[in-house]
N, C-alpha and C positions, 0 to 999 in steps of 0.2 A: 504494499499498498504506499500512500504517497509521503513524504517525510516534511514533517511541519520546523523541523531546524534542526542541529546535528548538537546534539548534547550529550553527557553522558552517562553512564551507568555505573549500576550495583556490581562489583565486584565478587568473588564468591569467596573471599576467605574470612571475611568479619562477623564472629558472633556474636562478642562481647561487648554489648554496652559501653561507650566511653564518656563516663562520668571519673571527675579527678578520684571517686571511691573509690571507684572496682578496679579490678583485675591486681592488686598487689601477688604478685604470686612466691615470694620468698618471708619466710619468718626470719625476726620475729615482722610482723603485721600491724602496724600502727592503729591504736584504736581509736581516734580520734581525727574526724575530717580534716584533709587538708586547707592551707588560706589559700585563695583564687583572686589575683590580680587582673584590670585590662584594661585595654587601652581605650581612651572616649575621644580619642582626637582622631584628625582627618589622615593624618600621617602619624604610626608609632612614636610616641613622647615616653613620660614619666609615666609607667603603671598606676592605675587606680584601686581602691577598694571599690568591690563593685555593689556594695550595700549603700552606696552613696549616691549611687546612680538610678535619676528616675526612670529606670527600665528594668524589664527583665533582660538579661543579659545571660546566654551561655557560653562557658569557656572549654577549651577539648584540645589538653594537652598534646605534646611529643610523646610524653611517658602514659596517657589514656591511650591514644592511637596503638603502640608499641604491645600493651598488657592485650588491648583487645582482640590484635589479627587485622585491623582496618588495612586495607592494601588501596581504598580509593578515597577522596574527598564525601562521597556519597557513602559509603561504609563510615565514615569516621562520626557522619552530623543525621544520619537516619533515624536516632532515637531520640532526639531531639525535640521539644516542643515547638508546635507552628508548622514543620515541615509539612508540604506537600510534595509525595515523590511517586513518580509513575515511569513506568516502560512502555515507550511507543513504538522505538523501533527494531525490537524482537534481539539484540543483543546484551551482555551483561555489563557494557562498558558505556552506555551514553543514556542512562538515566535522567529523565528530569528533573530539577528539583527547585520548587518555590515556596513562599514563605505567606502563612494567616492568611488564606483561602485566594489565593492568585495562581491559577493555574500554568501562566506560561503560556496562552495560549492568542494569538499567535507569537506574541511578546512576552519576556520574560518580566516578574514585576519586583527581581530580586537584583540588586548589584552584587558585583563580588572583585573583590580587592585582594591583590597578592604583593605585599609588601609597597602597600600604598597605590597601587598602579591596578586601573578596572581593565579586569581581564572579559567583563561583557563583549562578545562579537557586536561591529557598529552595526550591524545589519538587522540582524532580529535581538538584537541583547541575549542572545543565548551564551551558555559557558559550555566550552569543550573539558567538564571537568577532568576528561582523563590525560590531556596535555600540561596537567598541577601535578606532580611527583607526589607521593604521599609522605613517604620516605624523606623530603625537604622541609619536612613541615615544621615549624615550633608549636603554633599554636595556633587554634580556629576560634574566629569569634562571633557567636551569631547574634544580631542587633536587629531584634524582629521590627515592623513600624517601621515609618520615614522616617530619616534623620538628616536633618537639616545640611548637616558639614558633609555629607557624603555626596548631596546632589541627584540629579535628574534619576529616570526610572528605578529608583528602589521606594516602590507603593510596599511592598510586604516585609520589606527590610536589607539589610547587609549581613552579608557574608565576609571578614575580614581574614585575611589568610596570609602568617607571618613566618617567615622561614627560618632554618637552624644558621646559627655560626659557629664556628669552630673553636670556640673560647673556655672549653673546657678541656681536661687531659689528652691527649692523642689517642686516639682510635680506632680499630678499622674493622667493620663490621660485615658478615656474608649473611646472605640469606637464601634458602629455594622454600619453593613450595609445591607439590605436585597434587593433581587430584584426578575427579570425574571428568569425562571432556575433552581428555588428553589438557586438563590445566597447568602450568608449569610458566615459575615463576624464576629469577636470578637478580639477585640485588648485591650490590658491594656498596658501601660508603664509607667515606675515610673523613677524620677530620681532627682539627687542634689547634694550637698556639705555635708559634715562631716568633719568639721576641715582642715585638711589637705588633706582629701581623699575625693572624689566623686563616685558617682556610676550612672549607668542606666540600667535597666531592661526591659524587651519586653517580652507579651507573644499574640501569635496571633493564631486563628484557623480558617480555613477560606471552604468552601464547595462549591458544585455547581452540581447539573447534569447534563449540557452542553446544549448549543444550539443542536449540534447533537447527534444521538442516540451512548450511550457508549462513551459518552465522560467527565464524572465526575471527580470530582476532591476534592481531599480530603491532605489537608496540614496542619500541626502543626509546629510552630517556636519558640523558645525561645532562646534569648539574654542576657549575661549580661557582664556590663564591669566593673571593679573597676578603679579608677585612682589616683596615691599620684604624689602629688606637696608639697616636704620638705619644697623647697625654690622656688622662684622665679625665679630662673634659671636652678631646675629639673625637669622633667615631666616624669610619668612611668603612665603605664596601662598595665593590663590583661584582653583581653576578650574573650567568648566562647559563642560558636552559633552550637544553635543543629535545623534540619531541618529534619521530616521524612514527605512523600511524596508518595503520589499514585497518579496517572493521567493516567483515558484513552487515548486512541486516535485513534480519528475515522478515518483519514487518509483523502484520498483522495476520489473522485467519479469520476467516466466516465460521459463526458458531457452527454449522453444518459441517466444516471439514474439521475444524477443531475438536468434535465428539467422535471423531475417528483416530485422529492423528495431531496430537498437541506440536509435535517434533516439523508438522509440516511447514514449508515454504510457499507461499499460495504464486507471489509472483517473483519468481528468483532471481538474484541478478544483483539485487542493490548493495553497494560499498558507499564508503567514504573513506577517501585518503588524505590524510592532513602532515604535514609538516609543519612547524612554529620553532621560530628564532626570537630568542626574546632576552633584553641586556636591558639591566637596570643598573642607575648609578646611586647611592644615596648618603647621606651623609647628617649628622648630628653635632652641632657645637653646642655647648655650655656657655653662655655669657654671664658677665657679671648681675647684680640686681635680681637674681632669680628666674634670668630672663635664658632661651634658648631657642635657636636656631636649627630648623629643619628640615630638608629638604630633597629631592629624588630626579632623576630622568629617567626618560626609561626609551626604549625604540623594540617594539615587538613586530613580527613578517608571519605572515601565516596566509599557505599555499596552502587548497584543501576543492576534490574534488568530491561533488555528491552525485551518485548514478543511481538514478531510479525507473526501476520498470513497473510500470501501472498495470491495469487490465487490457488497457488499451493505447496505450502510451508508453513512451519512453522517454527520460529526460537525463542530460546531461547537464550540470551546473559547475564550471569552475571560476573558483572564486579568489582574489589576492587582496587580501586585507594587510594595509601598512597603517600604525599608528605609532606616534611620536608625542613627547610633551612631559612636561615635568609639573613640581607640586614645592611651594614654598612654603613654609608655615612659620610663626614666629610666636612661641608662648612665654608666660612667666606663671611662678606661682609665688605668691607673697602677701603680705598683709596687707589690707583696703579699711581704714578706718578701723585699725584693729581684729580685724576676722580676716580669714583666709578666706584669700582669692586666686583662683586659679582661670587665664585666661587664654587664650589660642585665635588667631588669627591668620588668613594667610591668603595663594590665590592658586590659580593649575591654568593648564593651557595645555590642551588637547590637539595632533591635527589628523584625522583618519583621511585615509584615502580605499576607494573599494572600486577594485573593479573585474564585472562580472561576465562569463561570456559562458552564453546557455545555446541547447539545440533540445527542442520538444517535437517530437513525431507523435502524432494521434493517427490509429487507423482511420483511412478512409477520409481524412483529412489532408495527410502532407506535411511536410516539415517548417518549424519556425523557431528560426536563430534570434538569436536576442545579444545584445551588447550594451551595456552601461557601464560608467564611472560615474561614480560619487566621490565630494570633496566633502570633509564635513570640520565645520570648526567650534571649537568649544571653548568657554572663557569663562571663570567663575570667582568670586570672591565669597570669602565664609568666615565668620567670628565665632566664638563659642566663651561663654563665663560662668561660671560656676564660684556662687560668693555664699557664703557662711554667712545668714540672718540673724541666727542665734547658734551654740554652738551643736544645737539638734534640730535644728532646720536649715537646709541649702536649697539656694534658687540655683535652677542652670535654665539658661537663655542661649540660643544662639540663632543665626541668620545666614541664608545662604541666594546671592545675586549668580544667579546663569543665562549667559546668551550662547545659545548652539545657531549655527546657520548650516545649511545644507546645500550646496549647490550639485545639481543633478543632469546628466548628461545621457541622452537615450540614441545611440549611434544609426540604430535604424527605425524610430520614429521620434525625427526631430520636436515633433509636436508636444513632447513630453517632458523639456528641456525646460530647467527655471530652476530659480534659486527659493528659499523659504528660511525663515529666522525665527524663533523663539526665546523668550526671553520673560525671566521669572523669579520672584522673588519668594522668599519660602522660611514662615521661623517657625524656630521651636520653644517650648520654654517646659517645667517642670521643678516641680517641689519634692522636697525628699525630708521625712522626719526619722531620726536616728531614735528609737524609743531606747533601743541600747546601742552600742557599737555593734553588734550582730543582728538586731532585730529594727527593720524599716517600712516604713507605709510611705508610699507617692502616690504625684501623680504627674502624668505628662499630657500636653497639646502637640502636634504638630504636623504640619503640611508635606507633601509630595504632590510629584508629577512627571509624569513621562514624556515624551516630544514623539509626535508620530513618525514612523518609520519608512525612510524615503526606497518602499519594496512597491509590489503591484498588492500587496497584504494589505497596506493602508494608503499611503500620499497617491499613489500611483494604481492605475488599475490594470487588472489583465484582460488580454483580449477585447470585446467589443465593450465593454463597462464602463462608464467614464469616469477620469479621476478628480480627485478632491481635494485642490491645493489647500483650501480653507479647512483643514481638519485643524479644531483646537487640540491643543495638548490636555491630556489626563490628569485630573486634579485629585486631590483627597485631603480629608479631615480628618484627623486619628488623634486618636484618647486612649488615654490607658491609665487604669489603675491597680495598685498592685501592691503586695508585702513579701519581704524577703526576711526569714527567720531563719537560725541556728539556733538550735534548742540541745542545750547542754554542747559536749564536744562530740558526739555522735550522729546530729540527726539534725536534719536540715530540711526548709519545707518556702515554697516558692508559689506562689498564686497572683495571677494576672490577668484581667478583664482587658477586653480591648474592643475598639469597634472605631471600622472604617468605613469614612463615607465620601464615596468617589463620586466624581462629573464628569461627561464627556469621555467615558468608556467607549470606544471605537467597536460597531459591528457592521457588517456589509447587510447594508437595509435593502426596501425596495417600498415604494410609493402604490401606483398601478400593479406591479410583481406582472408586467410585460417584459420578459427580456430580450424579446427579440429586437426592442427599440431601445436595450443599452439602461431599462431603468434602474436596476442595481447598482446600489454606490457603497462606497465606505461612509457612513457619518457617526459623528457622535450622538450618544445617547443622552439622556439627562440625569439618570440616575441608578446606581450600584449599591452596593453594602455588603462589607462583610465584619463579623463580628462573632468572638467567641471567647473562650476560657482556656487557659494555659497552665497546668499543675505539675510540677516536682517535689519529688520525695524521694530522702537518700537516709541510710540510718545505716549506721555500722553496729554490729552486736558481737563485741567482744572481736577478737581476733580470728576468728573461726568464720564470720559469716558478715555479707553485705548486702545490702540492697539498694534499688533503684527503681520509681515509678514514673513514668510520663506520661499525662492524659491531656489530650486536645481536642476541646467542642469547636467546631468551627461550622458557622452560617453564611454561606454566602451569596446574595440572593441581588437579582436583577429588580428596581424599582419601576422599569419605564417598559411601556406596551414598545413591540418593535415587531415589527413586521418581514422577516426573513421570507419567506413569500406567498404563494397565494392561497397554499394551506398552512401555514406554519406562521403564529402569532404567539410572540411572547407574552405572557400575564406578570404582569407585578406580581411577586414575591417567589418566582419560578429560580429553581436554585442554577448555579453555574455547574456546567459540568466538569467531570473528573475532580469533585473537593469532597471529598470523605468527611461527613460531620463528625465521627467520631475515630480517634487514635490512639493507641491505647500498649505502651511497652512496658513489659516489666521484666525484671534481670533478678536474679541472686547468683552470687558467688562465695562458692566454699572452698575453705583454705584447709583440708584435712591434716597434714603433713609438711613439715620445711620444704620448702620450693614448689609443693601443687595447686594448681588451682582446678576447679572443677565449676564450670558454668551452666545453667541452664536459663534460658530467657525466651520469652514468645512474646510477638505484635499480632495485633487486631488492626485492621484497618474496616471500618463500617463501608455499606453500599454506595455507590455513587451513580451518576447519571452519565451515561454515553456520549461522546464527544459529538457534538451537530446535533445532539439534544436539550439544547437548549426550551424548548417549550416543554419539557418530563413528560414526552407523552408515551415513550418505550420503558418497559423495564431495564430496572436496573442492574448495572455491574454489580454482581453478589461480592456483600465483604468476606473476607477471609483471616484466618488466623494458623500462624506460622509460629512453629518454634524449632528452635536450634539448641545445639550445646556443643561444649568447646572444654578440653582437657589441654592443662598446659603445665609445663615442667620446664625450671633451669636449676641450675646448678654452675655454681663457680667450678672452673677448673684450672690450672697455671694457665698462667697469664691472659684468663679472661675469663668469659662466660660462658656458656652452653644454655642453650635454650631448645626443646620439643615440645612440639604440639598436634593435636588431633581432633578435626571438629566435623559435626555433621549441621547441613543446612537442613531447614524444612525435616525434620525426623519423623511427622508425624502423615507426611510425603503426599500433603492436600494438591489437591490440583485447584490455583488460581489465577488469577487475572489482577495485573496492577493497574490496567487500561480497556478500551474500548472507547470504536467509532460507529458512528451509522457512515453508513456507503452501501451506494450501487453496487451489486455482484454482476457483473458482466458475462461473469464466466461460467458459475453453474446456477446462477439465478435470474438469470435473463433480464438482466440490467434492473432487477429490485432490490429498494433497500431493506439491507442485512446489519445485523450487531457484528461487528469484527473486535477480535481480543487476540491480545497479546499473550499466550501463556506464559507464565512463569517455571522454573525449571523444577521438580522431583527432589524425591528424596537425595543426596551428595554428600560427601565425605573428601575430606583433604588433608594431609597431612604437611609440617615440614618443620626445617631445621634449620637454625641461628646458631652462628658462634662470633662472637666479638673479640677481639685479641687490645687488649689496653696496652699499649708504648709507655714505655718508660720515660 
């Protein structure tokens, strides 16, 4: 079936939930929950206590990911509250991720940053997560809800990724993983200090034949980072990341076919070939008077070919995306009127150049070539201040101005040529009341927006339909109230209630619905809304057992009547497709003896409507419950540390699907509309070894 975007998926080696309290594999095991810090500024600066922030924040560290066995970013974050995740292309590496009821259709509502650089692709705002090596990550911060300082396209929130430095003792680690579907993974990394310099390098090679027919994957990654600290007030680093991947995409299956063969490939031949080169230069300088200056420069080049075989068509799309830019940020941590005050402000600039060539062939209609060039200039100013009105009451306020301009050239249809620009100022404000240093109440308000994308999905039309250059940006008003509580040293509870009121979402609509006259057009609709509850409960019960529960309740409703066709009219209150109302993850870890960890975890996801069923007329995609297990052992050996693990995915062998779409079935259904699903793998087993050599 057709591909909506190229974003990555879930690899098969993660079985532990990745929270700071989980997965300690060696004795003695601490009986207290570790302290967590988080950066709260546009560029990573001095970390802060998350209890002082007016928002629910999830922090996942490198240690958490190592203990869990996570091999991709999606695996590392899959248990977090607010996550919307599903597989729409039929392999284990291109899982779509969004936050707080935004389903990424056709444009993601989540912005992702790596070391302060936005890595959303500028065409569909999608993220190719498989291009981010999980072994290089120091920590992941999930910041749900629009945040003014991060800018556009973050209606659902921000995923902020910070990569490793080689500042600790020198070490080299090699790791292997083998499993079902001929899954193989080989990884080696080395890191350490050399005088005032430090280094980190990583190489990995990953292959898999895939659960589905023609869903194999081949990924090679190489990363290097060199840091330099001439004084304790100056920190510089330069990094380079190279990834080449070839991913086959099995796509979706009609229910009539999946009932007999869940591994089948209905339209074989789809693939995604990607190559990325990514260079980042970063620096931080501490100045007098509590000031700090932080900045980065980056260059990123992505070459990608997306080949899609439809039921009656073949499409070959080749993209070259070149992005360059930088951000500068000035911060100050000082006393103001005798109260603690933390200020940050800065500016950023990005230039994106997108070149696309396509050839689409339709049975009975011939071939249609395409060639477009898009230039995008982004400029922004931002500021944020956190002021202690009272020792227990903290006011946080921020504002950002964004200027975004597109210049679009259609080599084959010059009538589409043009330029459009968007300017937007978005504020943020919040209050935190510290009942105790480890118990707080908070409230925040923020605004978010995303710009219409310069493709046929939004600003420009596909085929005979009329383009709409007057599309307005999507806007949101966001409210959140919550509490964070550390109960003693062994338990923690976080609860957040959120609501996002959205204006001007973009849908393909019609008025008379006579498509022969080109009546269909992309238009803004008036109102929609997401709201829900997020709960995280953690507990450690002696050194032998700990547990975590994550629960998310989400409502995602369209609040404006929409006519999609002559027979499809959305009624206010209808639910957005592919957004489950309930999502519950429970994990328990037992430490029966020195070095041993036994883990059991379950994930329940409730029913959801199929994509293209905005009128909520068809039966829903069934909910599912998946249970996984993992046994890990680690033992110090002369000169290093040896680890081994064995894991079982979907141990109950549940037959389920994480996504589905309503589409015509021209091959076996005579063109009738049918429900298509993307089946998930059944029971699977994996194992692996790793050895860390600690140099003197």
